[in-house]
C-alpha positions as CSV (number, residue, x, y, z in Angstrom):
1,X,-39.1,-20.3,-10.2
2,X,-38.2,-22.6,-12.5
3,X,-34.5,-23.7,-13.2
4,X,-34.2,-21.6,-16.1
5,X,-35.5,-18.5,-14.4
6,X,-33.0,-19.4,-11.6
7,X,-29.9,-20.0,-13.8
8,X,-30.8,-16.5,-15.3
9,X,-31.1,-14.7,-11.8
10,X,-27.8,-16.1,-10.8
11,X,-26.1,-15.0,-13.9
12,X,-27.7,-11.6,-13.5
13,X,-26.2,-11.5,-9.8
14,X,-22.9,-12.2,-11.2
15,X,-22.9,-9.6,-13.8
16,X,-23.9,-7.4,-11.3
17,X,-21.1,-8.2,-8.9
18,X,-18.5,-8.0,-11.9
19,X,-19.8,-4.9,-13.1
20,X,-19.6,-3.4,-9.2
21,X,-16.0,-4.8,-9.3
22,X,-14.8,-3.1,-12.3
23,X,-16.2,0.4,-11.2
24,X,-14.6,-0.1,-7.7
25,X,-10.8,-0.9,-9.7
26,X,-12.0,2.4,-11.9
27,X,-12.4,4.4,-9.1
28,X,-9.1,3.3,-7.4
29,X,-7.3,3.9,-10.7
30,X,-8.5,7.5,-10.5
31,X,-7.4,8.1,-6.8
32,X,-3.9,6.4,-7.9
33,X,-3.9,8.6,-11.1
34,X,-4.4,11.7,-8.7
35,X,-1.7,10.7,-6.3
36,X,0.6,10.2,-8.8
37,X,0.2,13.5,-10.3
38,X,0.6,15.1,-7.2
39,X,3.8,12.9,-6.5
40,X,5.3,14.3,-10.0
41,X,4.4,17.7,-9.2
42,X,6.1,17.8,-5.7
43,X,9.1,16.0,-7.6
44,X,9.1,18.9,-9.8
45,X,8.9,21.4,-6.9
46,X,11.8,19.6,-5.0
47,X,13.8,19.6,-8.3
48,X,13.4,23.2,-9.2
49,X,14.5,23.9,-5.4
50,X,11.2,24.8,-4.2
51,X,10.9,22.2,-1.6
52,X,9.5,24.4,1.2
53,X,6.3,22.7,1.2
54,X,7.5,19.1,1.0
55,X,10.3,17.2,2.4
56,X,12.0,14.5,0.2
57,X,11.0,12.2,2.8
58,X,7.5,13.0,2.5
59,X,7.8,12.8,-1.1
60,X,9.4,9.2,-1.0
61,X,6.5,8.2,1.1
62,X,4.0,9.5,-1.2
63,X,5.8,7.5,-4.1
64,X,5.9,4.5,-2.1
65,X,2.3,4.6,-1.3
66,X,1.3,5.1,-4.7
67,X,3.8,2.5,-6.0
68,X,1.9,-0.1,-3.2
69,X,-1.5,0.6,-4.5
70,X,-0.5,0.3,-7.9
71,X,1.0,-3.0,-7.2
72,X,-2.0,-4.1,-5.2
73,X,-4.4,-3.1,-8.1
74,X,-1.8,-5.1,-10.5
75,X,-2.1,-8.3,-8.1
76,X,-6.0,-7.9,-8.1
77,X,-6.2,-8.0,-12.0
78,X,-3.8,-10.9,-12.0
79,X,-6.0,-12.9,-9.9
80,X,-9.2,-11.9,-11.7
81,X,-7.6,-12.8,-15.1
82,X,-6.3,-16.2,-13.2
83,X,-10.1,-16.8,-12.0
84,X,-12.1,-19.7,-13.8
85,X,-15.1,-18.0,-15.7
86,X,-18.5,-19.1,-14.0
87,X,-19.4,-22.6,-14.7
88,X,-16.1,-23.8,-16.2
89,X,-13.2,-25.9,-14.4
90,X,-9.9,-24.1,-13.0
91,X,-6.9,-24.8,-15.1
92,X,-4.8,-27.5,-14.2
């Protein structure tokens, strides 16, 4: 394989990794959205006095878990945005 083909192959591999990372982030966002919807429904139950199925402690734990996951996604996004593009120098 000559240098051009090798460079193109590396670019393709990089694009596939980026696409896979994007898909993983999308999947995580879907899970977090479902968890957040569940927490909102539980909070509505608690506020209406129908807290038999869930305690306020478990509701708080669910919300904490969702917040932690959102924070994790935010940090990952910041790291991704701060990373230099392939073939460029990192910022000073």
